[in-house]
C-alpha positions as CSV (number, residue, x, y, z in Angstrom):
1,X,184.0,121.7,143.4
2,X,185.6,123.1,147.0
3,X,183.3,122.2,150.0
4,X,184.1,124.2,153.5
5,X,182.2,121.5,155.7
6,X,181.2,118.3,155.6
7,X,178.4,116.4,158.0
8,X,178.6,112.5,158.3
9,X,176.4,110.8,160.3
10,X,175.9,107.3,160.8
11,X,173.4,104.8,162.1
12,X,170.2,102.4,161.4
13,X,167.6,105.1,161.2
14,X,167.9,109.0,159.3
15,X,166.9,110.9,162.1
16,X,166.8,114.4,160.7
17,X,163.8,115.9,162.8
18,X,166.2,118.0,165.0
19,X,168.7,119.5,162.2
20,X,166.3,122.3,161.3
21,X,166.5,121.3,157.8
22,X,162.7,123.0,156.8
23,X,164.6,126.2,158.0
24,X,167.1,126.5,154.7
25,X,165.1,125.5,152.4
26,X,166.0,121.4,152.5
27,X,162.4,119.5,151.4
28,X,162.0,116.4,153.6
29,X,159.2,113.9,153.3
30,X,156.3,113.0,156.2
31,X,159.7,110.3,157.1
32,X,162.0,112.5,157.6
33,X,163.9,111.3,154.6
34,X,165.7,114.2,152.3
35,X,164.3,115.0,148.7
36,X,166.8,114.8,146.2
37,X,167.5,115.1,142.5
38,X,169.2,111.9,141.2
39,X,172.4,113.4,141.2
40,X,172.0,113.9,145.4
41,X,171.2,117.6,144.7
42,X,168.4,119.6,147.5
43,X,166.6,121.8,147.2
44,X,169.6,124.1,148.3
45,X,172.2,124.6,145.7
46,X,175.4,123.9,147.1
47,X,173.7,121.0,149.3
48,X,173.8,117.9,148.6
49,X,173.0,114.3,150.1
50,X,174.0,111.0,150.0
51,X,173.1,107.2,152.0
52,X,170.3,106.3,153.8
53,X,168.5,109.8,154.9
54,X,167.6,110.2,150.8
55,X,164.5,109.9,149.6
56,X,164.0,106.4,147.1
57,X,167.8,105.4,148.2
58,X,168.4,101.5,149.7
59,X,169.5,101.5,153.2
60,X,173.0,100.2,152.6
61,X,176.3,101.0,153.6
62,X,177.3,100.3,150.4
63,X,174.8,103.1,148.5
64,X,176.5,105.6,150.6
65,X,180.0,105.1,150.4
66,X,179.4,105.2,146.3
67,X,177.5,108.3,146.3
68,X,180.7,109.7,148.9
């Protein structure tokens, strides 16, 4: 796959509220976690999410590193 943009953020709490994810069609739960498929795809083709910001994933740095 070829990517033209990668967004990375660090921190202890997923703060996705100011990213306007819903505006582009990315679905989030009530806590702001991004809803993805098992292979890290969001509801929008070509947009993936990994790590602590994804609903149902362990909040551990190695989880994000493995996915990345």
